[in-house]
N, CA and C of each residue as an Amber inpcrd file, in Angstrom:
protein
   288
 -28.0380000 -47.8310000   4.6020000 -29.2960000 -47.3360000   4.0980000
 -29.0480000 -45.9750000   3.4670000 -29.6800000 -45.7750000   2.3200000
 -29.6550000 -44.4830000   1.6480000 -30.9850000 -44.3400000   0.9190000
 -31.7070000 -43.2770000   1.2250000 -32.9920000 -43.0200000   0.5800000
 -33.0110000 -41.5640000   0.1510000 -33.2720000 -41.3210000  -1.1320000
 -33.3850000 -39.9590000  -1.6400000 -34.7880000 -39.7480000  -2.1680000
 -35.4340000 -38.7130000  -1.6690000 -36.7840000 -38.3310000  -2.0790000
 -36.7060000 -37.0070000  -2.8230000 -37.7140000 -36.7450000  -3.6500000
 -37.7710000 -35.4370000  -4.2930000 -39.2160000 -35.0880000  -4.5960000
 -39.4390000 -33.8080000  -4.7560000 -40.7250000 -33.3060000  -5.2440000
 -40.4450000 -31.9910000  -5.9470000 -41.2940000 -31.6560000  -6.9040000
 -41.1680000 -30.3840000  -7.6140000 -42.1750000 -29.4130000  -7.0160000
 -41.7410000 -28.1630000  -6.7980000 -42.6790000 -27.1670000  -6.2800000
 -43.5370000 -26.6300000  -7.4230000 -44.3710000 -25.6490000  -7.1440000
 -45.2930000 -25.1330000  -8.1600000 -44.5690000 -24.5050000  -9.3440000
 -43.3090000 -24.1040000  -9.1620000 -42.5010000 -23.5470000 -10.2540000
 -41.7630000 -24.6200000 -11.0290000 -41.8780000 -25.8510000 -10.5750000
 -41.1740000 -26.9440000 -11.2280000 -39.7710000 -27.1590000 -10.6950000
 -39.3790000 -26.4210000  -9.6730000 -38.0470000 -26.5580000  -9.0950000
 -38.0290000 -27.7700000  -8.1620000 -37.0810000 -28.6930000  -8.3670000
 -37.0490000 -29.8890000  -7.5260000 -36.4710000 -29.5960000  -6.1380000
 -37.0280000 -30.2630000  -5.1510000 -36.5370000 -30.2140000  -3.7710000
 -36.1580000 -31.6420000  -3.3990000 -34.9730000 -31.8090000  -2.8290000
 -34.4580000 -33.1310000  -2.4950000 -34.4190000 -33.3240000  -0.9810000
 -34.5640000 -34.5630000  -0.5560000 -34.5070000 -34.9230000   0.8520000
 -33.8360000 -36.2890000   0.9310000 -32.6970000 -36.3700000   1.6020000
 -31.9270000 -37.6050000   1.6520000 -31.7180000 -38.0540000   3.0960000
 -31.8890000 -39.3430000   3.3320000 -31.6370000 -39.9610000   4.6300000
 -30.5610000 -41.0210000   4.4270000 -29.5680000 -41.0500000   5.3160000
 -28.5720000 -42.1270000   5.2440000 -27.9510000 -42.3740000   6.6060000
 -27.4060000 -43.5610000   6.7610000 -26.7280000 -43.9360000   8.0000000
 -25.2530000 -44.2410000   7.7480000 -24.6850000 -43.6500000   6.7270000
 -23.3070000 -43.9260000   6.3370000 -22.2980000 -43.1210000   7.1430000
 -22.7110000 -41.9900000   7.6920000 -21.7980000 -41.1040000   8.3930000
 -21.6440000 -41.5500000   9.8480000 -20.4460000 -41.8620000  10.2470000
 -20.2030000 -42.2990000  11.6110000 -20.2890000 -41.1350000  12.5920000
 -20.4430000 -41.4590000  13.8610000 -20.5180000 -40.4390000  14.8950000
 -19.6680000 -40.8950000  16.0710000 -18.9770000 -39.9830000  16.6860000
 -18.0510000 -40.3080000  17.7530000 -18.7390000 -40.8730000  18.9950000
 -19.9500000 -40.3900000  19.3000000 -20.5950000 -40.7470000  20.5580000
 -21.7670000 -41.7070000  20.4310000 -22.0940000 -42.1390000  19.2310000
 -23.2360000 -43.0250000  19.0690000 -23.0050000 -43.9850000  17.9120000
 -23.3420000 -45.2310000  18.1420000 -23.2170000 -46.2360000  17.0850000
 -24.3500000 -46.1050000  16.0680000 -25.5060000 -45.6200000  16.5340000
 -26.6770000 -45.5230000  15.6830000 -26.9690000 -44.0530000  15.3940000
 -26.7940000 -43.6730000  14.1400000 -27.0440000 -42.2830000  13.7730000
 -27.6440000 -42.1970000  12.3880000 -28.3530000 -41.1170000  12.1660000
 -29.0530000 -40.8820000  10.9110000 -28.7400000 -39.4650000  10.4630000
 -28.3120000 -39.3220000   9.2290000 -28.0440000 -38.0030000   8.6660000
 -29.1360000 -37.6890000   7.6610000 -29.7090000 -36.5030000   7.7870000
 -30.7740000 -36.0480000   6.9000000 -30.2960000 -34.7780000   6.2160000
 -30.3930000 -34.7270000   4.8920000 -30.0080000 -33.5550000   4.1100000
 -31.1920000 -33.1270000   3.2680000 -31.3580000 -31.8250000   3.0810000
 -32.4640000 -31.3550000   2.2590000 -32.1170000 -30.0230000   1.6170000
 -32.7780000 -29.7600000   0.4880000 -32.5870000 -28.5080000  -0.2250000
 -32.8900000 -28.6490000  -1.7020000 -32.7770000 -27.5300000  -2.4070000
 -33.0020000 -27.5460000  -3.8520000 -31.7620000 -28.0060000  -4.5970000
 -30.6200000 -27.7510000  -4.0280000 -29.3600000 -28.1390000  -4.6420000
 -28.5840000 -28.9070000  -3.5770000 -28.3650000 -30.1840000  -3.7680000
 -27.7450000 -30.9960000  -2.7310000 -26.2980000 -30.5900000  -2.4540000
 -25.6830000 -29.8280000  -3.3430000 -24.3220000 -29.3540000  -3.0920000
 -24.2980000 -28.3160000  -1.9670000 -25.4100000 -27.6320000  -1.7490000
 -25.4990000 -26.6230000  -0.6840000 -26.6830000 -26.9360000   0.2380000
 -26.8990000 -28.2070000   0.4660000 -28.0500000 -28.6560000   1.2610000
 -27.8400000 -28.3810000   2.7450000 -28.9420000 -28.2870000   3.4460000
 -28.9030000 -28.2360000   4.9040000 -28.7880000 -29.6740000   5.4050000
 -28.2750000 -29.8270000   6.6140000 -28.0460000 -31.1760000   7.1180000
 -28.3120000 -31.2310000   8.6230000 -28.8560000 -32.3480000   9.0580000
 -29.0750000 -32.5940000  10.4840000 -28.6890000 -34.0350000  10.7860000
 -28.0070000 -34.2380000  11.9100000 -27.5820000 -35.5690000  12.3230000
 -28.3070000 -35.9250000  13.6160000 -28.9310000 -37.0950000  13.6290000
 -29.6260000 -37.6060000  14.8020000 -28.8240000 -38.7750000  15.3650000
 -28.7500000 -38.8780000  16.6940000 -28.1090000 -40.0180000  17.3430000
 -29.1770000 -40.7860000  18.1280000 -29.0020000 -42.1140000  18.1660000
 -29.9760000 -42.9760000  18.8310000 -29.2630000 -43.9880000  19.7290000
 -29.9870000 -44.4810000  20.7160000 -29.4620000 -45.4880000  21.6310000
 -29.4170000 -46.8690000  20.9930000 -30.3520000 -47.1290000  20.0510000
 -30.4050000 -48.4630000  19.4430000 -31.0100000 -48.3840000  18.0390000
 -30.9380000 -49.4960000  17.3340000 -31.4250000 -49.5720000  15.9490000
 -32.9280000 -49.3490000  15.8620000 -33.6770000 -49.8590000  16.8340000
 -35.1410000 -49.7270000  16.8110000 -35.5660000 -48.2580000  16.8570000
 -34.8950000 -47.4440000  17.6710000 -35.2090000 -46.0120000  17.7380000
 -34.9230000 -45.3340000  16.4000000 -33.8010000 -45.6910000  15.7910000
 -33.4480000 -45.0930000  14.5100000 -34.4480000 -45.4980000  13.4270000
 -34.8200000 -46.7660000  13.3910000 -35.7980000 -47.2300000  12.4120000
 -37.1360000 -46.5170000  12.5800000 -37.5390000 -46.2880000  13.8210000
 -38.7960000 -45.5790000  14.0950000 -38.7400000 -44.1520000  13.5440000
 -37.5980000 -43.4850000  13.7080000 -37.4190000 -42.1230000  13.1890000
 -37.4790000 -42.1180000  11.6640000 -36.8040000 -43.0770000  11.0330000
 -36.8120000 -43.1640000   9.5680000 -38.2410000 -43.3610000   9.0680000
 -38.9770000 -44.2660000   9.6820000 -40.3640000 -44.5120000   9.2680000
 -41.2240000 -43.2640000   9.4420000 -41.0340000 -42.5360000  10.5230000
 -41.7910000 -41.3050000  10.7570000 -41.4890000 -40.2380000   9.7220000
 -40.2130000 -40.0630000   9.4040000 -39.8200000 -39.0790000   8.3840000
 -40.4110000 -39.4710000   7.0360000 -40.2730000 -40.7390000   6.6640000
 -40.8010000 -41.1840000   5.3730000 -42.3100000 -41.0020000   5.2910000
 -43.0130000 -41.3630000   6.3540000 -44.4720000 -41.2050000   6.3670000
 -44.8450000 -39.7390000   6.1130000 -44.1860000 -38.8290000   6.7960000
 -44.4810000 -37.4080000   6.6220000 -44.1500000 -36.8950000   5.2330000
 -43.0000000 -37.2450000   4.7200000 -42.5750000 -36.7500000   3.4000000
 -43.4240000 -37.3460000   2.2720000 -43.7220000 -38.6280000   2.3390000
 -44.5200000 -39.2520000   1.2880000 -45.9490000 -38.7070000   1.3040000
 -46.4530000 -38.3910000   2.4840000 -47.7860000 -37.7830000   2.5980000
 -47.8010000 -36.3970000   1.9500000 -46.6780000 -35.6870000   2.0260000
 -46.5850000 -34.3400000   1.4550000 -46.2240000 -34.3270000  -0.0300000
 -46.2340000 -35.4960000  -0.6580000 -46.0460000 -35.5360000  -2.1040000
 -44.6580000 -35.8580000  -2.5950000 -43.7410000 -36.1710000  -1.7250000
 -42.4090000 -36.5580000  -2.1740000 -42.4740000 -37.9340000  -2.8320000
 -41.6100000 -38.1520000  -3.7970000 -41.4700000 -39.4370000  -4.4840000
 -40.0840000 -39.9860000  -4.1920000 -39.9360000 -41.2960000  -4.2870000
 -38.6450000 -41.9350000  -4.0440000 -37.8310000 -41.9050000  -5.3250000
 -36.7220000 -41.1920000  -5.2880000 -35.8270000 -41.1090000  -6.4320000
 -34.8380000 -42.2730000  -6.4200000 -34.3550000 -42.6250000  -5.2280000
 -33.3820000 -43.7130000  -5.0960000 -33.4800000 -44.2850000  -3.6850000
 -33.3180000 -45.5880000  -3.5770000 -33.2480000 -46.1940000  -2.2490000
 -32.3240000 -47.4010000  -2.2770000 -31.5700000 -47.5330000  -1.2170000
 -30.7260000 -48.7010000  -1.0120000 -30.8550000 -49.0950000   0.4530000
 -31.2470000 -50.3260000   0.6930000 -31.3260000 -50.8810000   2.0410000
 -30.5170000 -52.1670000   2.0620000 -29.7490000 -52.3580000   3.1050000
 -28.9970000 -53.6080000   3.2450000 -29.9740000 -54.7800000   3.3380000
 -29.5020000 -55.9670000   3.0500000 -30.4020000 -57.1210000   3.1410000
 -30.8900000 -57.2620000   4.5800000 -32.1410000 -57.5880000   4.7140000
 -32.8240000 -57.7650000   6.0050000 -32.9850000 -56.4540000   6.7820000
 -32.7640000 -55.3280000   6.1430000 -32.9210000 -54.0370000   6.8150000
 -34.2820000 -53.4460000   6.4720000 -35.0960000 -53.1760000   7.4620000
 -36.4070000 -52.5410000   7.3090000 -37.2000000 -53.1510000   6.1490000
 -37.3410000 -54.4540000   6.1550000 -38.0160000 -55.1550000   5.0620000
 -39.4630000 -54.6970000   4.8750000 -40.1130000 -54.2770000   5.9420000
 -41.5040000 -53.8390000   5.8400000 -41.6620000 -52.5240000   5.0840000
 -40.6050000 -51.7320000   4.9810000 -40.6930000 -50.4290000   4.3170000
 -40.4160000 -50.5320000   2.8120000 -39.8410000 -51.6300000   2.3690000
 -39.4950000 -51.7960000   0.9490000 -40.7020000 -51.6470000   0.0160000
 -41.8430000 -52.2790000   0.3130000 -42.9920000 -52.0980000  -0.5810000
 -43.5010000 -50.6460000  -0.6280000 -43.3880000 -49.9410000   0.4800000
 -43.7990000 -48.5310000   0.5120000 -42.8750000 -47.7010000  -0.3840000
 -41.5870000 -47.9420000  -0.2960000 -40.6320000 -47.2240000  -1.1460000
 -40.8940000 -47.5220000  -2.6220000 -41.1400000 -48.7900000  -2.9200000
 -41.4000000 -49.1900000  -4.3040000 -42.6860000 -48.5450000  -4.8300000
 -43.7110000 -48.4660000  -3.9870000 -45.0000000 -47.8780000  -4.4040000
 -44.8770000 -46.3860000  -4.6970000 -43.9170000 -45.7010000  -4.0720000
 -43.7450000 -44.2630000  -4.2720000 -42.5470000 -43.9170000  -5.1430000
 -41.9850000 -44.9160000  -5.8050000 -40.8160000 -44.6880000  -6.6580000
 -41.1930000 -44.0180000  -7.9650000 -40.2490000 -43.2890000  -8.5000000
 -40.4500000 -42.6100000  -9.7840000 -40.3250000 -43.6090000 -10.8970000
């Protein structure tokens, strides 16, 4: 999974927010990496670990709900087949 969101502030400067599960973690099979900032080359990053896929999916849905409510748009999304199928229409509705 890889989802990149963005929004422009009042000055027109874009802010990016990316969620992905590509980064492995030594102590957890289920992890989510979140990056954010104006320039993704110097973005801030946070890694979450979960006990199972359902917990991770719940976190992703919560983050997306909050960001989309605050005006972020979907710049790019990739979900594996059969992964979070219920969220696909929401991503498509908020796509640029």
